[in-house]
Each structure stands twice: as C-alpha cells, then as structure tokens.
Backbone as a printed PyTorch tensor [residue, N CA C, xyz], in Angstrom:
tensor([[[  7.2760, 163.2290, -62.7700],
         [  7.1250, 161.8690, -62.3570],
         [  6.2760, 161.1240, -63.3750]],

        [[  6.6980, 159.9160, -63.6370],
         [  6.0260, 159.1230, -64.6460],
         [  5.3630, 157.9200, -63.9690]],

        [[  4.1110, 157.6380, -64.3430],
         [  3.3660, 156.5230, -63.7630],
         [  3.4480, 155.3430, -64.7170]],

        [[  3.8420, 154.2060, -64.1650],
         [  3.9130, 152.9770, -64.9660],
         [  2.5560, 152.2700, -64.9340]],

        [[  2.0050, 152.0710, -66.0810],
         [  0.7260, 151.3780, -66.1950],
         [  0.9640, 150.1060, -66.9990]],

        [[  0.6040, 148.9770, -66.3960],
         [  0.7650, 147.7350, -67.1460],
         [ -0.5570, 147.4060, -67.8240]],

        [[ -0.4770, 147.0100, -69.0640],
         [ -1.6730, 146.6710, -69.8430],
         [ -1.7020, 145.1680, -70.0710]],

        [[ -2.0290, 144.4390, -69.0280],
         [ -2.1440, 142.9850, -69.1540],
         [ -3.5420, 142.6360, -69.6490]],

        [[ -3.5770, 141.7720, -70.6300],
         [ -4.8680, 141.3200, -71.1390],
         [ -5.3060, 140.1180, -70.3150]],

        [[ -6.4480, 140.2240, -69.6880],
         [ -6.9630, 139.1410, -68.8590],
         [ -8.4800, 139.1780, -68.8800]],

        [[ -9.0770, 138.0370, -68.5100],
         [-10.5210, 137.9680, -68.4320],
         [-10.9600, 138.4410, -67.0520]],

        [[-12.0830, 139.1200, -67.0220],
         [-12.6210, 139.5380, -65.7300],
         [-13.4660, 138.4070, -65.1600]],

        [[-13.7680, 138.5020, -63.9150],
         [-14.5730, 137.4900, -63.2440],
         [-15.9640, 137.3950, -63.8780]],

        [[-16.5210, 138.5100, -64.2620],
         [-17.8510, 138.5230, -64.8840],
         [-17.8280, 137.7730, -66.2200]],

        [[-16.7960, 137.9820, -67.0130],
         [-16.6950, 137.2940, -68.2980],
         [-16.5800, 135.7790, -68.0990]],

        [[-15.7990, 135.3770, -67.1340],
         [-15.6490, 133.9460, -66.8550],
         [-16.9700, 133.3520, -66.3780]],

        [[-17.7050, 134.0690, -65.5380],
         [-18.9930, 133.5910, -65.0560],
         [-19.9990, 133.4530, -66.1980]],

        [[-19.9650, 134.3630, -67.1420],
         [-20.8750, 134.2910, -68.2880],
         [-20.5690, 133.0620, -69.1350]],

        [[-19.2900, 132.8040, -69.3790],
         [-18.9020, 131.6360, -70.1710],
         [-19.3320, 130.3440, -69.4680]],

        [[-19.1060, 130.2610, -68.1610],
         [-19.5100, 129.0710, -67.4080],
         [-21.0260, 128.9020, -67.4490]],

        [[-21.7700, 129.9730, -67.3510],
         [-23.2320, 129.9040, -67.4060],
         [-23.7050, 129.4150, -68.7730]],

        [[-23.0870, 129.8840, -69.8320],
         [-23.4650, 129.4470, -71.1810],
         [-23.1680, 127.9630, -71.3650]],

        [[-22.0120, 127.5010, -70.9000],
         [-21.6570, 126.0830, -71.0090],
         [-22.6500, 125.2330, -70.2130]],

        [[-23.0040, 125.6820, -69.0200],
         [-23.9850, 124.9620, -68.2100],
         [-25.3460, 124.8990, -68.8740]],

        [[-25.7490, 125.9840, -69.5110],
         [-27.0320, 126.0170, -70.2140],
         [-27.0260, 125.0400, -71.3870]],

        [[-25.9640, 125.0270, -72.1580],
         [-25.8640, 124.1030, -73.2900],
         [-25.8440, 122.6440, -72.8150]],

        [[-25.1520, 122.3670, -71.7260],
         [-25.1250, 121.0040, -71.1870],
         [-26.5200, 120.5940, -70.7100]],

        [[-27.2270, 121.5120, -70.0890],
         [-28.5840, 121.2220, -69.6250],
         [-29.5530, 120.9520, -70.7570]],

        [[-29.3550, 121.6200, -71.8690],
         [-30.2230, 121.4140, -73.0230],
         [-29.9120, 120.0870, -73.7090]],

        [[-28.6400, 119.7170, -73.8180],
         [-28.2610, 118.5370, -74.5960],
         [-28.4050, 117.2240, -73.8300]],

        [[-28.3440, 117.2280, -72.5190],
         [-28.3830, 115.9910, -71.7350],
         [-29.6390, 115.1590, -71.9730]],

        [[-30.8420, 115.7260, -71.9420],
         [-32.0320, 114.8980, -72.2120],
         [-32.0150, 114.2880, -73.6110]],

        [[-31.5080, 115.0210, -74.5910],
         [-31.4400, 114.4890, -75.9490],
         [-30.4750, 113.3120, -76.0310]],

        [[-29.3690, 113.3980, -75.3250],
         [-28.3930, 112.3070, -75.3240],
         [-29.0010, 111.0670, -74.6710]],

        [[-29.7040, 111.2510, -73.5640],
         [-30.3280, 110.1140, -72.8810],
         [-31.4110, 109.4800, -73.7490]],

        [[-32.1990, 110.3170, -74.4350],
         [-33.2450, 109.8040, -75.3060],
         [-32.6370, 109.0300, -76.4800]],

        [[-31.5530, 109.5450, -77.0360],
         [-30.8800, 108.8510, -78.1460],
         [-30.3090, 107.5180, -77.6860]],

        [[-29.7850, 107.4760, -76.4610],
         [-29.2460, 106.2290, -75.9160],
         [-30.3450, 105.1840, -75.7750]],

        [[-31.4950, 105.5900, -75.2170],
         [-32.6200, 104.6640, -75.0640],
         [-33.1030, 104.1580, -76.4170]],

        [[-33.1860, 105.0540, -77.4060],
         [-33.6440, 104.6500, -78.7320],
         [-32.6500, 103.6800, -79.3730]],

        [[-31.3710, 103.9130, -79.1660],
         [-30.3500, 103.0010, -79.6880],
         [-30.4510, 101.6180, -79.0660]],

        [[-30.7000, 101.5590, -77.7570],
         [-30.8580, 100.2700, -77.0830],
         [-32.1070,  99.5450, -77.5900]],

        [[-33.1910, 100.2870, -77.7930],
         [-34.4200,  99.6920, -78.3030],
         [-34.2070,  99.1620, -79.7200]],

        [[-33.4820,  99.9140, -80.5430],
         [-33.1900,  99.4540, -81.9070],
         [-32.3310,  98.1920, -81.8980]],

        [[-31.4030,  98.0870, -80.9500],
         [-30.5700,  96.8840, -80.8510],
         [-31.4120,  95.6690, -80.4650]],

        [[-32.3750,  95.8440, -79.5800],
         [-33.2590,  94.7440, -79.1830],
         [-34.1180,  94.3140, -80.3720]],

        [[-34.6370,  95.2730, -81.1220],
         [-35.4400,  94.9510, -82.3030],
         [-34.5880,  94.2120, -83.3370]],

        [[-33.3470,  94.6170, -83.4890],
         [-32.4420,  93.9270, -84.4100],
         [-32.2230,  92.4820, -83.9680]],

        [[-32.0510,  92.2690, -82.6730],
         [-31.8990,  90.8980, -82.1490],
         [-33.1580,  90.0730, -82.4080]],

        [[-34.3390,  90.7000, -82.2850],
         [-35.5840,  89.9830, -82.5600],
         [-35.6740,  89.5910, -84.0320]],

        [[-35.2000,  90.4480, -84.9170],
         [-35.1880,  90.1100, -86.3460],
         [-34.2560,  88.9260, -86.6220]],

        [[-33.1290,  88.8990, -85.9400],
         [-32.1990,  87.7700, -86.0890],
         [-32.8720,  86.4780, -85.6350]],

        [[-33.5560,  86.5250, -84.5050],
         [-34.2420,  85.3350, -83.9860],
         [-35.3320,  84.8890, -84.9660]],

        [[-36.0870,  85.8400, -85.5060],
         [-37.1280,  85.5090, -86.4830],
         [-36.5400,  84.8470, -87.7210]],

        [[-35.4380,  85.3730, -88.1940],
         [-34.7900,  84.8130, -89.3810],
         [-34.3220,  83.3820, -89.1300]],

        [[-33.7100,  83.1530, -87.9920],
         [-33.2300,  81.7980, -87.6860],
         [-34.3920,  80.8430, -87.4600]],

        [[-35.4750,  81.3490, -86.8910],
         [-36.6620,  80.5040, -86.6890],
         [-37.2520,  80.0910, -88.0390]],

        [[-37.2760,  81.0170, -88.9940],
         [-37.7690,  80.6860, -90.3330],
         [-36.8500,  79.6770, -91.0230]],

        [[-35.5460,  79.8440, -90.8600],
         [-34.6060,  78.8840, -91.4440],
         [-34.8100,  77.4990, -90.8440]],

        [[-35.0050,  77.4340, -89.5470],
         [-35.2520,  76.1530, -88.8720],
         [-36.5310,  75.5090, -89.4010]],

        [[-37.5900,  76.2990, -89.5750],
         [-38.8690,  75.7680, -90.0470],
         [-38.7360,  75.2190, -91.4630]],

        [[-37.9690,  75.8850, -92.3090],
         [-37.7740,  75.3960, -93.6790],
         [-36.9740,  74.1030, -93.6710]],

        [[-35.8960,  74.0710, -92.8960],
         [-35.0490,  72.8760, -92.8550],
         [-35.7550,  71.6600, -92.2660]],

        [[-36.6000,  71.8800, -91.2760],
         [-37.2910,  70.7630, -90.6390],
         [-38.6610,  70.4970, -91.2680]],

        [[-39.0200,  71.2870, -92.2610],
         [-40.2950,  71.1450, -92.9820],
         [-41.4810,  71.1920, -92.0190]],

        [[-41.4500,  72.1730, -91.1290],
         [-42.5600,  72.3760, -90.1990],
         [-43.2610,  73.6800, -90.5580]],

        [[-44.4830,  73.8010, -90.1360],
         [-45.2640,  74.9940, -90.4650],
         [-45.5980,  75.8110, -89.2370]],

        [[-46.6060,  76.6470, -89.4010],
         [-47.0320,  77.5080, -88.3040],
         [-47.4490,  76.6880, -87.0960]],

        [[-47.0820,  77.1770, -85.9480],
         [-47.4380,  76.5130, -84.7000],
         [-46.3400,  75.6410, -84.1290]],

        [[-45.3450,  75.2930, -84.9410],
         [-44.2390,  74.4710, -84.4270],
         [-43.3870,  75.3300, -83.5030]],

        [[-43.0110,  74.7740, -82.3670],
         [-42.2530,  75.5260, -81.3630],
         [-40.7950,  75.0830, -81.3480]],

        [[-39.8910,  75.8880, -81.9240],
         [-38.4780,  75.5410, -81.8320],
         [-37.9190,  75.9250, -80.4630]],

        [[-36.9800,  75.1420, -79.9970],
         [-36.2720,  75.4740, -78.7570],
         [-35.0490,  76.3090, -79.1000]],

        [[-34.4740,  76.9230, -78.0800],
         [-33.2460,  77.6970, -78.2990],
         [-32.1580,  76.8210, -78.8990]],

        [[-32.0960,  75.5640, -78.4580],
         [-31.0640,  74.6530, -78.9680],
         [-31.3250,  74.2600, -80.4210]],

        [[-32.5960,  74.2710, -80.8430],
         [-32.9290,  73.9390, -82.2320],
         [-32.4290,  74.9970, -83.2030]],

        [[-32.5570,  76.2580, -82.8330],
         [-32.1700,  77.3270, -83.7520],
         [-30.7200,  77.7720, -83.5560]],

        [[-30.0440,  77.1900, -82.5780],
         [-28.6680,  77.6050, -82.2670],
         [-27.7270,  77.4170, -83.4510]],

        [[-27.9410,  76.3600, -84.2430],
         [-27.0360,  76.1080, -85.3710],
         [-27.1230,  77.1910, -86.4390]],

        [[-28.1900,  77.9910, -86.4340],
         [-28.3520,  79.0560, -87.4230],
         [-27.8400,  80.3990, -86.9110]],

        [[-27.4450,  80.4410, -85.6520],
         [-26.9840,  81.6830, -85.0340],
         [-25.4650,  81.7640, -85.0320]],

        [[-24.9450,  82.9850, -84.9890],
         [-23.5010,  83.1910, -84.9140],
         [-22.9770,  82.6250, -83.6100]],

        [[-21.9070,  81.8600, -83.6980],
         [-21.2700,  81.2150, -82.5480],
         [-22.2230,  80.2860, -81.8010]],

        [[-23.2940,  79.8770, -82.4540],
         [-24.2830,  78.9670, -81.8710],
         [-24.8700,  79.5020, -80.5670]],

        [[-25.0060,  80.8060, -80.4680],
         [-25.5410,  81.4290, -79.2530],
         [-26.6350,  82.4130, -79.6140]],

        [[-27.5640,  82.5730, -78.6940],
         [-28.5950,  83.5960, -78.8590],
         [-27.9090,  84.9630, -78.8710]],

        [[-28.5200,  85.9630, -79.4980],
         [-27.9040,  87.2990, -79.5030],
         [-27.6970,  87.7950, -78.0730]],

        [[-26.6450,  88.5640, -77.8420],
         [-26.3920,  89.0540, -76.4790],
         [-27.4640,  90.0550, -76.0460]],

        [[-27.7250,  90.0640, -74.7540],
         [-28.7250,  91.0030, -74.2400],
         [-28.1660,  92.4160, -74.2450]],

        [[-29.0500,  93.3780, -74.3600],
         [-28.6570,  94.7840, -74.4020],
         [-28.7880,  95.4050, -73.0160]],

        [[-29.9470,  95.2200, -72.3890],
         [-30.2010,  95.7820, -71.0610],
         [-30.6690,  94.7220, -70.0720]],

        [[-30.3910,  93.4510, -70.3650],
         [-30.8070,  92.3700, -69.4770],
         [-32.1720,  91.8040, -69.8230]],

        [[-32.6360,  92.0330, -71.0400],
         [-33.9460,  91.5400, -71.4560],
         [-33.9170,  90.0220, -71.6410]],

        [[-35.1020,  89.4260, -71.6630],
         [-35.2500,  87.9950, -71.8820],
         [-35.9460,  87.7890, -73.2200]],

        [[-35.3490,  86.9710, -74.0890],
         [-35.9260,  86.7140, -75.4050],
         [-36.7920,  85.4610, -75.3700]],

        [[-37.9480,  85.5410, -76.0250],
         [-38.8540,  84.4050, -76.1630],
         [-38.9890,  84.0990, -77.6460]],

        [[-38.6650,  82.8630, -78.0370],
         [-38.6580,  82.4810, -79.4490],
         [-40.0830,  82.4260, -79.9960]],

        [[-41.0240,  81.8780, -79.2820],
         [-42.4310,  81.7240, -79.6860],
         [-42.5610,  80.7890, -80.8910]],

        [[-43.7480,  80.2420, -81.1180],
         [-43.9430,  79.3010, -82.2340],
         [-43.7610,  79.9660, -83.6000]],

        [[-43.5120,  79.1370, -84.5950],
         [-43.4000,  79.6190, -85.9740],
         [-44.7370,  80.2390, -86.3620]],

        [[-44.6970,  81.3730, -86.9820],
         [-45.9140,  82.0750, -87.3780],
         [-46.2710,  83.2110, -86.4450]],

        [[-45.6710,  83.2510, -85.2660],
         [-45.8610,  84.3840, -84.3560],
         [-44.4860,  84.9750, -84.0590]],

        [[-44.4590,  86.2810, -83.8990],
         [-43.1890,  86.9810, -83.7220],
         [-42.5290,  86.6760, -82.3880]],

        [[-41.2100,  86.6690, -82.4140],
         [-40.4320,  86.5550, -81.1770],
         [-40.6310,  87.8370, -80.3710]],

        [[-40.4820,  87.7400, -79.0600],
         [-40.6520,  88.8940, -78.1880],
         [-39.4800,  88.9880, -77.2180]],

        [[-39.3400,  90.1580, -76.6240],
         [-38.3240,  90.3780, -75.6010],
         [-38.9860,  91.0840, -74.4230]],

        [[-38.7980,  90.5590, -73.2320],
         [-39.3530,  91.1580, -72.0230],
         [-38.2590,  91.9700, -71.3340]],

        [[-38.5570,  93.2430, -71.0840],
         [-37.6010,  94.1100, -70.4000],
         [-37.6140,  93.8310, -68.9050]],

        [[-36.4900,  94.0810, -68.2250],
         [-36.4920,  93.9710, -66.7600],
         [-37.4590,  94.9930, -66.1460]],

        [[-37.8760,  94.7320, -64.9280],
         [-38.8550,  95.5960, -64.2650],
         [-38.3240,  96.9940, -63.9710]],

        [[-37.0160,  97.1840, -64.0530],
         [-36.4390,  98.4880, -63.7180],
         [-36.0290,  99.2980, -64.9430]],

        [[-36.1750,  98.7320, -66.1340],
         [-35.7080,  99.3940, -67.3480],
         [-36.8920,  99.8650, -68.1780]],

        [[-36.8300, 101.1290, -68.6110],
         [-37.8350, 101.7010, -69.5050],
         [-37.1090, 102.1960, -70.7390]],

        [[-37.5660, 101.8020, -71.9270],
         [-36.9380, 102.2340, -73.1710],
         [-37.9740, 102.8830, -74.0720]],

        [[-37.8590, 104.1760, -74.2580],
         [-38.7520, 104.8970, -75.1560],
         [-40.2060, 104.7010, -74.7720]],

        [[-40.9910, 104.1780, -75.7030],
         [-42.4250, 104.0080, -75.4670],
         [-42.7450, 102.7060, -74.7300]],

        [[-41.7460, 101.8510, -74.5130],
         [-41.9610, 100.5870, -73.8100],
         [-41.6720, 100.8100, -72.3300]],

        [[-42.6730, 100.5940, -71.5070],
         [-42.5210, 100.8260, -70.0760],
         [-41.6640,  99.7870, -69.3960]],

        [[-41.3320, 100.0520, -68.1490],
         [-40.5160,  99.1270, -67.3680],
         [-41.2450,  97.7890, -67.2430]],

        [[-40.5300,  96.7060, -67.5140],
         [-41.1220,  95.3880, -67.4540],
         [-42.0040,  95.0740, -68.6580]],

        [[-41.9970,  95.9330, -69.6540],
         [-42.8310,  95.7400, -70.8400],
         [-42.2510,  94.7430, -71.8120]],

        [[-42.9740,  94.5440, -72.9010],
         [-42.5800,  93.5870, -73.9140],
         [-42.2840,  94.3140, -75.2280]],

        [[-41.1570,  93.9680, -75.8370],
         [-40.7810,  94.5450, -77.1200],
         [-41.1260,  93.5250, -78.2020]],

        [[-41.8310,  93.9760, -79.2260],
         [-42.1670,  93.1280, -80.3590],
         [-41.6890,  93.8030, -81.6380]],

        [[-41.6480,  93.0510, -82.7000],
         [-41.2370,  93.6250, -83.9860],
         [-42.3190,  94.5800, -84.4860]],

        [[-41.8970,  95.7060, -85.0570],
         [-42.8890,  96.6630, -85.5650],
         [-43.5730,  96.1520, -86.8140]]])
C-alpha cells in the first residue's frame, strides 16, 4: 500500500502572526514621526506666509515713502500679493500685519499646537 503525501507550500498561522506583529511594530514606530513631520511642515508654511507678508509690507513702505511705525492695512498691501489676497491659512491661523519695522505675526487657534508653539500661541519669524 502506498501513502499519498501532498507537499503544499503554505504559511503557518505562527508565521503569519509574526509578520503581522512586525508590521504593527513598524507602524507604531513611524506614526509619531509622521505626525511630527506634518506639524513641522504646517509651521514652515505659516512662517513662509509671514515672510511673504513682510516682503509686501516692505514694498508698500518703499512705494508710499513711509518709515518705521507706519501701519499698512490688509487692503494697502493687497496690490503686492498674488491674486490681491492675503496668503491662505494653513490651520486656521490669523495673520497680523503689524507696523513697518516690526515683524508680522500669526495667532494659532486655541485648539491647534504646532511643534514648539502651544495651542493659541503666536508664530513669529525666526
């Protein structure tokens, strides 16, 4: 009598569990880094918008022959901005132009925290 033995190649349950555990471990390690990178990217976008506002404020001051302390309105600097609009918000922040000679600022919403800037904090140019 001859016994038929089939040699099917398949993964065992233990092997599948090990692979799933490794994938879960890698996902757990990478998730905080992804979130931190996202926050840093949003903060960099806000800083970039502040630089744009500063540049347009300086252009306005040169064109109007005003010096430090002059307060331009959003409508005054609009002609120097793309599409005549303030830069779009990233996380719902509010931009403050401030007088010529002092940096523009952005106030974060009370529920948003980005990197070293706490919720409801103020972002300024470095």
